[in-house]
The first five atom37 places (N, CA, C, CB, O) and aatype in JSON, in Angstrom:
{
  "aatype": [20, 20, 20, 20, 20, 20, 20, 20, 20, 20, 20, 20, 20, 20, 20, 20, 20, 20, 20, 20, 20, 20, 20, 20, 20, 20, 20, 20, 20, 20, 20, 20, 20, 20, 20, 20, 20, 20, 20, 20, 20, 20, 20, 20, 20, 20, 20, 20, 20, 20, 20, 20, 20, 20, 20, 20, 20, 20, 20, 20, 20, 20, 20, 20, 20, 20, 20, 20, 20, 20, 20, 20, 20, 20, 20, 20, 20, 20, 20, 20, 20, 20, 20, 20, 20, 20, 20, 20, 20, 20, 20, 20, 20, 20, 20, 20, 20, 20, 20, 20, 20, 20, 20, 20, 20, 20, 20, 20, 20, 20, 20, 20, 20, 20, 20, 20, 20, 20, 20, 20, 20, 20, 20, 20, 20, 20, 20, 20, 20, 20, 20, 20, 20, 20, 20, 20, 20, 20, 20, 20, 20, 20, 20, 20],
  "atom_mask": [
    [1, 1, 1, 1, 1],
    [1, 1, 1, 1, 1],
    [1, 1, 1, 1, 1],
    [1, 1, 1, 1, 1],
    [1, 1, 1, 1, 1],
    [1, 1, 1, 1, 1],
    [1, 1, 1, 1, 1],
    [1, 1, 1, 1, 1],
    [1, 1, 1, 1, 1],
    [1, 1, 1, 1, 1],
    [1, 1, 1, 1, 1],
    [1, 1, 1, 1, 1],
    [1, 1, 1, 1, 1],
    [1, 1, 1, 1, 1],
    [1, 1, 1, 1, 1],
    [1, 1, 1, 1, 1],
    [1, 1, 1, 1, 1],
    [1, 1, 1, 1, 1],
    [1, 1, 1, 1, 1],
    [1, 1, 1, 1, 1],
    [1, 1, 1, 1, 1],
    [1, 1, 1, 1, 1],
    [1, 1, 1, 1, 1],
    [1, 1, 1, 1, 1],
    [1, 1, 1, 1, 1],
    [1, 1, 1, 1, 1],
    [1, 1, 1, 1, 1],
    [1, 1, 1, 1, 1],
    [1, 1, 1, 1, 1],
    [1, 1, 1, 1, 1],
    [1, 1, 1, 1, 1],
    [1, 1, 1, 1, 1],
    [1, 1, 1, 1, 1],
    [1, 1, 1, 1, 1],
    [1, 1, 1, 1, 1],
    [1, 1, 1, 1, 1],
    [1, 1, 1, 1, 1],
    [1, 1, 1, 1, 1],
    [1, 1, 1, 1, 1],
    [1, 1, 1, 1, 1],
    [1, 1, 1, 1, 1],
    [1, 1, 1, 1, 1],
    [1, 1, 1, 1, 1],
    [1, 1, 1, 1, 1],
    [1, 1, 1, 1, 1],
    [1, 1, 1, 1, 1],
    [1, 1, 1, 1, 1],
    [1, 1, 1, 1, 1],
    [1, 1, 1, 1, 1],
    [1, 1, 1, 1, 1],
    [1, 1, 1, 1, 1],
    [1, 1, 1, 1, 1],
    [1, 1, 1, 1, 1],
    [1, 1, 1, 1, 1],
    [1, 1, 1, 1, 1],
    [1, 1, 1, 1, 1],
    [1, 1, 1, 1, 1],
    [1, 1, 1, 1, 1],
    [1, 1, 1, 1, 1],
    [1, 1, 1, 1, 1],
    [1, 1, 1, 1, 1],
    [1, 1, 1, 1, 1],
    [1, 1, 1, 1, 1],
    [1, 1, 1, 1, 1],
    [1, 1, 1, 1, 1],
    [1, 1, 1, 1, 1],
    [1, 1, 1, 1, 1],
    [1, 1, 1, 1, 1],
    [1, 1, 1, 1, 1],
    [1, 1, 1, 1, 1],
    [1, 1, 1, 1, 1],
    [1, 1, 1, 1, 1],
    [1, 1, 1, 1, 1],
    [1, 1, 1, 1, 1],
    [1, 1, 1, 1, 1],
    [1, 1, 1, 1, 1],
    [1, 1, 1, 1, 1],
    [1, 1, 1, 1, 1],
    [1, 1, 1, 1, 1],
    [1, 1, 1, 1, 1],
    [1, 1, 1, 1, 1],
    [1, 1, 1, 1, 1],
    [1, 1, 1, 1, 1],
    [1, 1, 1, 1, 1],
    [1, 1, 1, 1, 1],
    [1, 1, 1, 1, 1],
    [1, 1, 1, 1, 1],
    [1, 1, 1, 1, 1],
    [1, 1, 1, 1, 1],
    [1, 1, 1, 1, 1],
    [1, 1, 1, 1, 1],
    [1, 1, 1, 1, 1],
    [1, 1, 1, 1, 1],
    [1, 1, 1, 1, 1],
    [1, 1, 1, 1, 1],
    [1, 1, 1, 1, 1],
    [1, 1, 1, 1, 1],
    [1, 1, 1, 1, 1],
    [1, 1, 1, 1, 1],
    [1, 1, 1, 1, 1],
    [1, 1, 1, 1, 1],
    [1, 1, 1, 1, 1],
    [1, 1, 1, 1, 1],
    [1, 1, 1, 1, 1],
    [1, 1, 1, 1, 1],
    [1, 1, 1, 1, 1],
    [1, 1, 1, 1, 1],
    [1, 1, 1, 1, 1],
    [1, 1, 1, 1, 1],
    [1, 1, 1, 1, 1],
    [1, 1, 1, 1, 1],
    [1, 1, 1, 1, 1],
    [1, 1, 1, 1, 1],
    [1, 1, 1, 1, 1],
    [1, 1, 1, 1, 1],
    [1, 1, 1, 1, 1],
    [1, 1, 1, 1, 1],
    [1, 1, 1, 1, 1],
    [1, 1, 1, 1, 1],
    [1, 1, 1, 1, 1],
    [1, 1, 1, 1, 1],
    [1, 1, 1, 1, 1],
    [1, 1, 1, 1, 1],
    [1, 1, 1, 1, 1],
    [1, 1, 1, 1, 1],
    [1, 1, 1, 1, 1],
    [1, 1, 1, 1, 1],
    [1, 1, 1, 1, 1],
    [1, 1, 1, 1, 1],
    [1, 1, 1, 1, 1],
    [1, 1, 1, 1, 1],
    [1, 1, 1, 1, 1],
    [1, 1, 1, 1, 1],
    [1, 1, 1, 1, 1],
    [1, 1, 1, 1, 1],
    [1, 1, 1, 1, 1],
    [1, 1, 1, 1, 1],
    [1, 1, 1, 1, 1],
    [1, 1, 1, 1, 1],
    [1, 1, 1, 1, 1],
    [1, 1, 1, 1, 1],
    [1, 1, 1, 1, 1],
    [1, 1, 1, 1, 1],
    [1, 1, 1, 1, 1]
  ],
  "atom_positions": [
    [[159.18, 141.62, 38.59], [158.31, 142.14, 39.65], [157.99, 141.01, 40.61], [157.0, 142.75, 39.07], [157.4, 140.0, 40.21]],
    [[158.35, 141.17, 41.8], [158.03, 140.19, 42.83], [156.7, 140.61, 43.43], [159.16, 140.09, 43.91], [156.63, 141.61, 44.14]],
    [[155.67, 139.86, 43.16], [154.36, 140.25, 43.64], [153.86, 139.21, 44.62], [153.37, 140.41, 42.47], [153.66, 138.05, 44.26]],
    [[153.66, 139.61, 45.84], [153.19, 138.71, 46.87], [151.84, 139.19, 47.32], [154.19, 138.62, 48.05], [151.67, 140.35, 47.69]],
    [[150.87, 138.29, 47.28], [149.54, 138.64, 47.75], [149.21, 137.77, 48.95], [148.48, 138.46, 46.63], [149.56, 136.59, 48.98]],
    [[148.56, 138.35, 49.91], [148.26, 137.61, 51.12], [147.03, 136.75, 50.96], [148.08, 138.56, 52.28], [146.25, 136.93, 50.03]],
    [[146.88, 135.8, 51.87], [145.73, 134.9, 51.86], [144.42, 135.67, 52.01], [145.85, 133.87, 52.98], [143.38, 135.24, 51.51]],
    [[144.47, 136.82, 52.68], [143.25, 137.61, 52.89], [142.63, 138.03, 51.57], [143.56, 138.84, 53.74], [141.41, 138.15, 51.47]],
    [[143.46, 138.26, 50.56], [142.93, 138.7, 49.27], [142.07, 137.62, 48.63], [144.08, 139.09, 48.33], [141.16, 137.92, 47.86]],
    [[142.35, 136.37, 48.95], [141.66, 135.26, 48.3], [140.65, 134.58, 49.2], [142.66, 134.26, 47.83], [139.79, 133.86, 48.71]],
    [[140.74, 134.78, 50.5], [139.88, 134.07, 51.43], [138.6, 134.82, 51.77], [140.63, 133.79, 52.69], [137.71, 134.27, 52.41]],
    [[138.5, 136.05, 51.34], [137.34, 136.85, 51.65], [137.46, 137.59, 52.98], [136.13, 135.98, 51.68], [136.56, 138.34, 53.36]],
    [[138.58, 137.39, 53.7], [138.79, 138.13, 54.94], [138.94, 139.62, 54.63], [140.04, 137.59, 55.69], [139.44, 139.99, 53.57]],
    [[138.51, 140.44, 55.56], [138.64, 141.88, 55.36], [140.09, 142.3, 55.57], [137.71, 142.66, 56.31], [140.73, 141.95, 56.56]],
    [[140.58, 143.06, 54.62], [141.94, 143.58, 54.7], [141.89, 144.99, 55.26], [142.63, 143.56, 53.32], [140.9, 145.7, 55.09]],
    [[142.97, 145.39, 55.93], [143.09, 146.77, 56.41], [143.47, 147.72, 55.29], [144.12, 146.85, 57.53], [143.38, 148.93, 55.45]],
    [[143.89, 147.18, 54.14], [144.27, 148.0, 53.0], [145.39, 147.36, 52.21], [144.69, 149.38, 53.47], [145.99, 146.38, 52.64]],
    [[145.66, 147.92, 51.04], [146.69, 147.41, 50.15], [147.89, 148.34, 50.18], [146.15, 147.27, 48.7], [147.78, 149.54, 49.93]],
    [[149.06, 147.78, 50.51], [150.29, 148.55, 50.64], [151.3, 148.07, 49.61], [150.87, 148.43, 52.08], [151.53, 146.86, 49.47]],
    [[151.9, 149.0, 48.89], [152.98, 148.7, 47.95], [154.3, 149.01, 48.64], [152.83, 149.52, 46.63], [154.51, 150.12, 49.13]],
    [[155.19, 148.02, 48.68], [156.51, 148.18, 49.28], [157.54, 148.17, 48.16], [156.81, 147.06, 50.35], [157.66, 147.18, 47.44]],
    [[158.27, 149.27, 48.02], [159.25, 149.42, 46.94], [160.63, 149.58, 47.56], [158.9, 150.63, 46.02], [160.94, 150.59, 48.18]],
    [[161.47, 148.55, 47.37], [162.81, 148.57, 47.92], [163.66, 147.58, 47.13], [162.81, 148.22, 49.46], [163.18, 146.5, 46.77]],
    [[164.91, 147.94, 46.86], [165.77, 147.05, 46.08], [166.4, 145.94, 46.92], [166.87, 147.86, 45.43], [167.08, 145.06, 46.38]],
    [[166.17, 145.96, 48.23], [166.69, 144.92, 49.1], [165.58, 143.91, 49.42], [167.26, 145.53, 50.4], [164.63, 144.24, 50.13]],
    [[165.7, 142.67, 48.89], [164.66, 141.66, 49.13], [164.37, 141.4, 50.61], [165.06, 140.36, 48.47], [163.22, 141.19, 50.99]],
    [[165.42, 141.41, 51.44], [165.21, 141.16, 52.87], [164.39, 142.26, 53.53], [166.55, 141.04, 53.58], [163.57, 141.98, 54.41]],
    [[164.6, 143.49, 53.11], [163.82, 144.61, 53.65], [162.36, 144.45, 53.24], [164.38, 145.99, 53.16], [161.45, 144.58, 54.06]],
    [[162.14, 144.16, 51.95], [160.75, 143.96, 51.48], [160.07, 142.85, 52.27], [160.73, 143.63, 49.97], [158.91, 142.97, 52.66]],
    [[160.8, 141.76, 52.5], [160.22, 140.61, 53.21], [159.82, 140.98, 54.63], [161.22, 139.44, 53.23], [158.72, 140.65, 55.07]],
    [[160.71, 141.65, 55.37], [160.42, 142.04, 56.75], [159.24, 143.0, 56.8], [161.66, 142.68, 57.4], [158.35, 142.85, 57.64]],
    [[159.23, 143.99, 55.91], [158.12, 144.95, 55.88], [156.82, 144.22, 55.54], [158.4, 146.08, 54.85], [155.8, 144.45, 56.18]],
    [[156.87, 143.35, 54.53], [155.66, 142.61, 54.13], [155.14, 141.78, 55.29], [155.96, 141.69, 52.92], [153.95, 141.82, 55.6]],
    [[156.02, 141.02, 55.94], [155.59, 140.16, 57.04], [155.0, 140.97, 58.2], [156.76, 139.31, 57.54], [154.0, 140.57, 58.79]],
    [[155.62, 142.09, 58.52], [155.14, 142.96, 59.59], [153.74, 143.48, 59.27], [156.1, 144.13, 59.82], [152.85, 143.47, 60.12]],
    [[153.56, 143.94, 58.04], [152.26, 144.52, 57.66], [151.18, 143.46, 57.48], [152.41, 145.33, 56.37], [150.02, 143.69, 57.8]],
    [[151.57, 142.28, 56.97], [150.58, 141.21, 56.84], [150.06, 140.79, 58.21], [151.2, 139.99, 56.11], [148.87, 140.53, 58.37]],
    [[150.95, 140.71, 59.21], [150.52, 140.37, 60.57], [149.56, 141.41, 61.12], [151.74, 140.23, 61.5], [148.72, 141.11, 61.96]],
    [[149.68, 142.65, 60.63], [148.79, 143.73, 61.07], [147.52, 143.79, 60.22], [149.52, 145.08, 61.0], [146.69, 144.68, 60.42]],
    [[147.35, 142.85, 59.3], [146.11, 142.76, 58.53], [146.09, 143.46, 57.19], [145.04, 143.3, 59.33], [145.03, 143.61, 56.6]],
    [[147.25, 143.89, 56.69], [147.31, 144.55, 55.38], [147.64, 143.54, 54.29], [148.36, 145.68, 55.39], [148.3, 142.53, 54.54]],
    [[147.18, 143.82, 53.09], [147.63, 143.1, 51.91], [148.83, 143.85, 51.38], [146.49, 142.97, 50.82], [148.85, 145.08, 51.41]],
    [[149.83, 143.13, 50.9], [151.08, 143.76, 50.5], [151.52, 143.24, 49.13], [152.18, 143.51, 51.54], [151.48, 142.04, 48.87]],
    [[151.93, 144.16, 48.27], [152.6, 143.8, 47.03], [153.98, 144.45, 47.06], [151.78, 144.24, 45.75], [154.19, 145.45, 47.74]],
    [[154.91, 143.87, 46.33], [156.29, 144.33, 46.37], [156.8, 144.69, 44.98], [157.19, 143.28, 47.01], [156.33, 144.15, 43.98]],
    [[157.76, 145.6, 44.96], [158.48, 145.93, 43.73], [159.93, 146.24, 44.12], [157.82, 147.15, 42.97], [160.18, 146.84, 45.17]],
    [[160.87, 145.83, 43.27], [162.28, 146.02, 43.62], [162.86, 147.36, 43.21], [163.08, 144.94, 43.0], [164.0, 147.67, 43.56]],
    [[162.1, 148.18, 42.47], [162.56, 149.53, 42.15], [161.36, 150.35, 41.67], [163.68, 149.5, 41.06], [160.26, 149.82, 41.49]],
    [[161.59, 151.64, 41.46], [160.51, 152.52, 41.05], [159.9, 152.13, 39.72], [161.01, 153.92, 40.97], [158.69, 152.26, 39.54]],
    [[160.71, 151.67, 38.8], [160.21, 151.25, 37.49], [159.21, 150.1, 37.63], [161.37, 150.83, 36.57], [158.14, 150.12, 37.02]],
    [[159.57, 149.1, 38.44], [158.68, 147.95, 38.65], [157.41, 148.37, 39.4], [159.41, 146.84, 39.44], [156.34, 147.82, 39.17]],
    [[157.54, 149.33, 40.29], [156.38, 149.83, 41.02], [155.39, 150.5, 40.07], [156.81, 150.82, 42.11], [154.18, 150.26, 40.15]],
    [[155.91, 151.31, 39.17], [155.06, 151.98, 38.18], [154.41, 150.95, 37.26], [155.88, 153.0, 37.35], [153.23, 151.06, 36.93]],
    [[155.18, 149.94, 36.85], [154.63, 148.86, 36.02], [153.49, 148.14, 36.74], [155.74, 147.85, 35.64], [152.46, 147.83, 36.14]],
    [[153.69, 147.88, 38.04], [152.67, 147.16, 38.82], [151.36, 147.95, 38.87], [153.17, 146.89, 40.24], [150.28, 147.37, 38.78]],
    [[151.47, 149.25, 39.01], [150.28, 150.09, 39.09], [149.57, 150.16, 37.74], [150.65, 151.5, 39.56], [148.34, 150.15, 37.68]],
    [[150.34, 150.23, 36.67], [149.77, 150.41, 35.33], [149.53, 149.1, 34.61], [150.68, 151.28, 34.5], [149.2, 149.1, 33.42]],
    [[149.7, 147.96, 35.29], [149.68, 146.65, 34.67], [148.39, 146.36, 33.89], [149.86, 145.6, 35.72], [148.46, 145.83, 32.78]],
    [[147.26, 146.68, 34.43], [145.98, 146.4, 33.79], [145.35, 147.69, 33.29], [145.04, 145.68, 34.77], [145.88, 148.78, 33.47]],
    [[144.18, 147.53, 32.64], [143.45, 148.71, 32.18], [143.11, 149.63, 33.35], [142.17, 148.31, 31.44], [143.21, 150.85, 33.25]],
    [[142.71, 149.01, 34.46], [142.37, 149.79, 35.65], [143.58, 149.82, 36.56], [141.14, 149.19, 36.39], [144.11, 148.77, 36.91]],
    [[144.03, 151.0, 36.95], [145.19, 151.06, 37.85], [144.88, 150.38, 39.18], [145.61, 152.52, 38.08], [143.75, 150.42, 39.67]],
    [[145.89, 149.78, 39.74], [145.78, 149.13, 41.03], [145.36, 150.15, 42.07], [147.11, 148.45, 41.43], [145.9, 151.26, 42.11]],
    [[144.41, 149.8, 42.91], [143.93, 150.73, 43.93], [144.72, 150.56, 45.21], [142.43, 150.52, 44.2], [144.4, 149.73, 46.06]],
    [[145.75, 151.35, 45.33], [146.63, 151.31, 46.5], [146.08, 152.18, 47.61], [148.04, 151.75, 46.13], [145.42, 153.19, 47.37]],
    [[146.37, 151.77, 48.83], [146.04, 152.6, 49.98], [147.25, 153.37, 50.48], [145.46, 151.75, 51.09], [147.12, 154.5, 50.93]],
    [[148.45, 152.74, 50.4], [149.68, 153.36, 50.86], [150.84, 152.83, 50.03], [149.92, 153.09, 52.38], [150.84, 151.66, 49.63]],
    [[151.83, 153.68, 49.77], [153.08, 153.23, 49.12], [154.23, 153.53, 50.07], [153.29, 153.95, 47.73], [154.33, 154.62, 50.64]],
    [[155.12, 152.54, 50.23], [156.32, 152.71, 51.04], [157.5, 152.63, 50.09], [156.43, 151.62, 52.19], [157.69, 151.62, 49.41]],
    [[158.31, 153.71, 50.03], [159.39, 153.82, 49.05], [160.76, 153.97, 49.67], [159.13, 154.98, 48.15], [160.96, 154.75, 50.6]],
    [[161.69, 153.2, 49.14], [163.1, 153.44, 49.4], [163.51, 154.6, 48.5], [163.98, 152.13, 49.15], [162.79, 154.94, 47.56]],
    [[164.65, 155.2, 48.76], [165.12, 156.32, 47.93], [166.19, 155.86, 46.94], [165.67, 157.44, 48.82], [166.06, 156.1, 45.74]],
    [[167.21, 155.21, 47.43], [168.32, 154.79, 46.57], [168.04, 153.42, 45.98], [169.66, 154.77, 47.35], [168.2, 152.4, 46.65]],
    [[167.62, 153.42, 44.7], [167.31, 152.19, 43.98], [167.8, 152.34, 42.54], [165.78, 151.87, 44.02], [167.94, 153.45, 42.04]],
    [[168.06, 151.22, 41.88], [168.46, 151.29, 40.47], [167.27, 151.68, 39.59], [169.04, 149.93, 39.99], [166.13, 151.72, 40.05]],
    [[167.56, 151.96, 38.33], [166.56, 152.34, 37.32], [165.84, 153.61, 37.74], [165.54, 151.21, 37.09], [166.42, 154.69, 37.69]],
    [[164.58, 153.5, 38.16], [163.82, 154.66, 38.63], [163.98, 154.72, 40.14], [162.29, 154.58, 38.21], [163.47, 153.86, 40.85]],
    [[164.69, 155.75, 40.65], [164.93, 155.84, 42.09], [163.68, 156.33, 42.82], [166.11, 156.77, 42.37], [162.67, 156.66, 42.21]],
    [[163.78, 156.37, 44.14], [162.64, 156.75, 44.95], [162.16, 158.16, 44.74], [162.97, 156.57, 46.36], [160.96, 158.42, 44.76]],
    [[163.08, 159.08, 44.53], [162.69, 160.48, 44.3], [161.83, 160.59, 43.04], [163.95, 161.4, 44.18], [160.79, 161.24, 43.05]],
    [[162.27, 159.94, 41.97], [161.52, 159.95, 40.71], [160.18, 159.23, 40.86], [162.34, 159.3, 39.58], [159.16, 159.7, 40.37]],
    [[160.2, 158.08, 41.54], [158.96, 157.32, 41.72], [157.96, 158.09, 42.57], [159.26, 155.95, 42.36], [156.76, 158.1, 42.27]],
    [[158.44, 158.73, 43.62], [157.54, 159.53, 44.47], [156.91, 160.66, 43.67], [158.31, 160.1, 45.69], [155.71, 160.91, 43.78]],
    [[157.71, 161.34, 42.86], [157.17, 162.43, 42.02], [156.1, 161.89, 41.08], [158.3, 163.1, 41.2], [155.05, 162.53, 40.9]],
    [[156.35, 160.72, 40.47], [155.38, 160.12, 39.54], [154.1, 159.78, 40.28], [155.96, 158.86, 38.87], [153.0, 160.11, 39.82]],
    [[154.22, 159.11, 41.43], [153.04, 158.72, 42.21], [152.25, 159.94, 42.65], [153.45, 157.89, 43.44], [151.02, 159.94, 42.59]],
    [[152.94, 160.98, 43.11], [152.23, 162.16, 43.57], [151.49, 162.86, 42.44], [153.2, 163.13, 44.23], [150.44, 163.46, 42.65]],
    [[152.04, 162.77, 41.23], [151.38, 163.38, 40.08], [150.21, 162.52, 39.6], [152.38, 163.6, 38.94], [149.12, 163.04, 39.33]],
    [[150.42, 161.22, 39.48], [149.4, 160.33, 38.93], [148.34, 159.91, 39.94], [150.06, 159.11, 38.39], [147.17, 159.76, 39.59]],
    [[148.75, 159.73, 41.18], [147.84, 159.26, 42.23], [148.03, 160.11, 43.49], [148.1, 157.76, 42.55], [148.53, 159.62, 44.5]],
    [[147.62, 161.37, 43.44], [147.88, 162.29, 44.56], [147.22, 161.88, 45.87], [147.42, 163.66, 44.19], [147.62, 162.37, 46.93]],
    [[146.23, 161.01, 45.83], [145.55, 160.62, 47.08], [146.2, 159.43, 47.76], [144.1, 160.31, 46.79], [145.81, 159.06, 48.87]],
    [[147.2, 158.81, 47.11], [147.88, 157.67, 47.73], [149.0, 158.21, 48.62], [148.45, 156.68, 46.65], [149.97, 158.79, 48.11]],
    [[148.88, 158.03, 49.93], [149.92, 158.51, 50.83], [151.22, 157.73, 50.64], [149.46, 158.41, 52.29], [151.2, 156.53, 50.38]],
    [[152.33, 158.42, 50.77], [153.65, 157.82, 50.58], [154.46, 157.95, 51.86], [154.39, 158.48, 49.39], [154.49, 158.99, 52.51]],
    [[155.12, 156.84, 52.19], [156.04, 156.79, 53.32], [157.42, 156.49, 52.75], [155.61, 155.71, 54.39], [157.57, 155.57, 51.95]],
    [[158.43, 157.25, 53.15], [159.8, 156.98, 52.74], [160.42, 156.06, 53.79], [160.64, 158.31, 52.57], [160.29, 156.29, 54.99]],
    [[161.11, 155.01, 53.31], [161.85, 154.1, 54.18], [163.25, 153.98, 53.59], [161.14, 152.69, 54.31], [163.44, 153.33, 52.56]],
    [[164.22, 154.59, 54.24], [165.56, 154.66, 53.66], [166.64, 154.26, 54.67], [165.84, 156.07, 53.16], [166.45, 154.35, 55.88]],
    [[167.75, 153.81, 54.13], [168.89, 153.47, 54.96], [169.86, 154.61, 55.1], [169.59, 152.27, 54.41], [170.87, 154.5, 55.79]],
    [[169.56, 155.73, 54.44], [170.46, 156.88, 54.41], [169.74, 158.12, 54.93], [171.0, 157.12, 52.99], [169.18, 158.88, 54.14]],
    [[169.73, 158.32, 56.25], [169.02, 159.48, 56.79], [169.63, 160.79, 56.33], [169.02, 159.42, 58.31], [170.85, 160.96, 56.32]],
    [[168.78, 161.7, 55.95], [169.2, 163.01, 55.47], [168.14, 164.01, 55.91], [169.41, 163.03, 53.9], [167.02, 164.0, 55.4]],
    [[168.49, 164.87, 56.86], [167.51, 165.8, 57.44], [166.93, 166.73, 56.39], [168.17, 166.61, 58.55], [165.72, 166.97, 56.38]],
    [[167.77, 167.27, 55.51], [167.26, 168.17, 54.47], [166.29, 167.46, 53.54], [168.42, 168.76, 53.66], [165.24, 168.0, 53.19]],
    [[166.65, 166.24, 53.13], [165.77, 165.48, 52.24], [164.46, 165.14, 52.96], [166.47, 164.18, 51.76], [163.39, 165.26, 52.38]],
    [[164.56, 164.73, 54.21], [163.36, 164.4, 54.99], [162.44, 165.61, 55.09], [163.74, 163.91, 56.4], [161.23, 165.5, 54.87]],
    [[163.0, 166.76, 55.41], [162.22, 167.99, 55.52], [161.55, 168.33, 54.19], [163.11, 169.16, 55.97], [160.38, 168.7, 54.16]],
    [[162.29, 168.19, 53.11], [161.74, 168.49, 51.79], [160.59, 167.54, 51.45], [162.83, 168.4, 50.73], [159.54, 167.97, 50.98]],
    [[160.8, 166.24, 51.68], [159.73, 165.27, 51.4], [158.49, 165.58, 52.21], [160.22, 163.85, 51.69], [157.38, 165.59, 51.68]],
    [[158.66, 165.83, 53.5], [157.51, 166.09, 54.37], [156.78, 167.37, 53.97], [157.96, 166.18, 55.83], [155.56, 167.44, 54.06]],
    [[157.53, 168.38, 53.52], [156.91, 169.62, 53.03], [156.11, 169.39, 51.75], [157.97, 170.7, 52.79], [155.15, 170.1, 51.46]],
    [[156.53, 168.37, 50.98], [155.89, 168.1, 49.69], [154.94, 166.9, 49.75], [156.94, 167.85, 48.64], [154.71, 166.24, 48.74]],
    [[154.4, 166.64, 50.93], [153.29, 165.69, 51.01], [153.6, 164.27, 51.42], [152.65, 165.65, 49.75], [152.68, 163.46, 51.55]],
    [[154.87, 163.91, 51.62], [155.17, 162.56, 52.1], [154.7, 162.48, 53.55], [156.7, 162.23, 51.97], [154.95, 163.4, 54.34]],
    [[154.04, 161.4, 53.91], [153.42, 161.26, 55.22], [154.44, 161.04, 56.32], [152.43, 160.12, 55.21], [154.31, 161.6, 57.41]],
    [[155.46, 160.22, 56.05], [156.45, 159.93, 57.07], [157.78, 159.59, 56.41], [155.98, 158.77, 57.97], [157.83, 159.18, 55.25]],
    [[158.85, 159.76, 57.16], [160.22, 159.5, 56.7], [160.85, 158.59, 57.74], [161.05, 160.83, 56.5], [161.22, 159.04, 58.82]],
    [[160.99, 157.31, 57.42], [161.51, 156.32, 58.36], [162.9, 155.88, 57.94], [160.57, 155.11, 58.44], [163.23, 155.86, 56.75]],
    [[163.72, 155.54, 58.92], [165.09, 155.1, 58.66], [165.23, 153.62, 59.01], [166.11, 155.96, 59.46], [164.79, 153.17, 60.07]],
    [[165.85, 152.88, 58.09], [166.11, 151.45, 58.3], [167.25, 151.28, 59.29], [166.44, 150.74, 56.96], [168.16, 152.1, 59.33]],
    [[167.22, 150.24, 60.08], [166.09, 149.32, 60.25], [165.01, 149.98, 61.11], [166.57, 147.97, 60.91], [165.31, 150.64, 62.11]],
    [[163.79, 149.81, 60.69], [162.67, 150.45, 61.39], [162.02, 149.43, 62.32], [161.64, 151.03, 60.38], [161.87, 148.25, 61.98]],
    [[161.62, 149.89, 63.49], [160.92, 149.03, 64.44], [159.53, 148.72, 63.89], [160.82, 149.69, 65.85], [158.91, 149.57, 63.25]],
    [[159.06, 147.5, 64.14], [157.76, 147.07, 63.63], [156.64, 148.02, 64.07], [157.45, 145.65, 64.1], [155.78, 148.38, 63.27]],
    [[156.66, 148.42, 65.34], [155.59, 149.29, 65.85], [155.61, 150.65, 65.17], [155.73, 149.47, 67.37], [154.55, 151.22, 64.89]],
    [[156.79, 151.16, 64.9], [156.92, 152.46, 64.23], [156.4, 152.36, 62.79], [158.39, 152.94, 64.24], [155.74, 153.28, 62.3]],
    [[156.72, 151.25, 62.1], [156.25, 151.03, 60.74], [154.73, 150.93, 60.7], [156.87, 149.76, 60.15], [154.08, 151.57, 59.88]],
    [[154.16, 150.13, 61.6], [152.7, 149.97, 61.64], [152.01, 151.3, 61.97], [152.31, 148.9, 62.68], [150.96, 151.61, 61.41]],
    [[152.6, 152.08, 62.87], [152.03, 153.38, 63.22], [152.05, 154.33, 62.02], [152.79, 154.01, 64.41], [151.1, 155.08, 61.8]],
    [[153.15, 154.3, 61.25], [153.25, 155.17, 60.07], [152.21, 154.78, 59.03], [154.67, 155.09, 59.46], [151.59, 155.66, 58.41]],
    [[152.01, 153.49, 58.82], [151.02, 153.03, 57.84], [149.61, 153.39, 58.32], [151.14, 151.49, 57.61], [148.78, 153.84, 57.53]],
    [[149.34, 153.21, 59.6], [148.02, 153.58, 60.15], [147.76, 155.07, 59.97], [147.93, 153.2, 61.65], [146.66, 155.48, 59.61]],
    [[148.79, 155.88, 60.22], [148.69, 157.34, 60.04], [148.4, 157.68, 58.57], [150.0, 158.05, 60.52], [147.57, 158.53, 58.27]],
    [[149.09, 156.99, 57.67], [148.88, 157.22, 56.23], [147.46, 156.83, 55.83], [149.9, 156.41, 55.4], [146.82, 157.51, 55.03]],
    [[146.96, 155.72, 56.39], [145.6, 155.28, 56.09], [144.58, 156.32, 56.58], [145.31, 153.91, 56.73], [143.6, 156.6, 55.89]],
    [[144.82, 156.88, 57.76], [143.94, 157.92, 58.28], [143.92, 159.13, 57.37], [144.36, 158.33, 59.7], [142.86, 159.7, 57.1]],
    [[145.09, 159.54, 56.9], [145.17, 160.68, 55.99], [144.42, 160.4, 54.7], [146.63, 161.03, 55.68], [143.74, 161.28, 54.17]],
    [[144.53, 159.18, 54.19], [143.83, 158.8, 52.97], [142.32, 158.92, 53.18], [144.21, 157.37, 52.53], [141.6, 159.41, 52.32]],
    [[141.84, 158.45, 54.34], [140.42, 158.54, 54.64], [139.95, 159.98, 54.72], [140.11, 157.82, 55.95], [138.87, 160.31, 54.24]],
    [[140.76, 160.84, 55.33], [140.42, 162.26, 55.44], [140.3, 162.88, 54.06], [141.48, 163.02, 56.29], [139.4, 163.67, 53.81]],
    [[141.23, 162.53, 53.15], [141.2, 163.08, 51.79], [140.01, 162.59, 50.98], [142.47, 162.73, 51.08], [139.61, 163.26, 50.02]],
    [[139.45, 161.44, 51.34], [138.28, 160.91, 50.63], [137.03, 161.7, 50.97], [138.07, 159.43, 50.98], [136.1, 161.78, 50.16]],
    [[137.0, 162.3, 52.16], [135.8, 163.03, 52.61], [135.6, 164.32, 51.86], [135.88, 163.32, 54.08], [134.64, 165.04, 52.12]]
  ]
}
């Protein structure tokens, strides 16, 4: 599990939220992490769905995520399986799909089943930040 925590988590600075980035490509995780950290989010990473689930269940208290960003095609536990697990275990955590393989039917199905956004790699920084902001807004609405 590659776990990267930002300085904000330790410095007392206010974070915009905690985002889990799940992708089997280290370069993709790095770009997404750097983009979101610049926007004020704390970011943790996992290289597949299995590692993502482990990260959440690591301690007695599950990690309090604000948003999860998932790739679809990954080894071990793929994105479809991980999304199903997250939606069952943590239904209030908004999920964004980030994939290199656009599929209109899959995108439509995910969006019908509660995924907040379906992004295709390579994604523009502004589009990624907008999707995360939208997911954060949805999370706030669900808290009310």
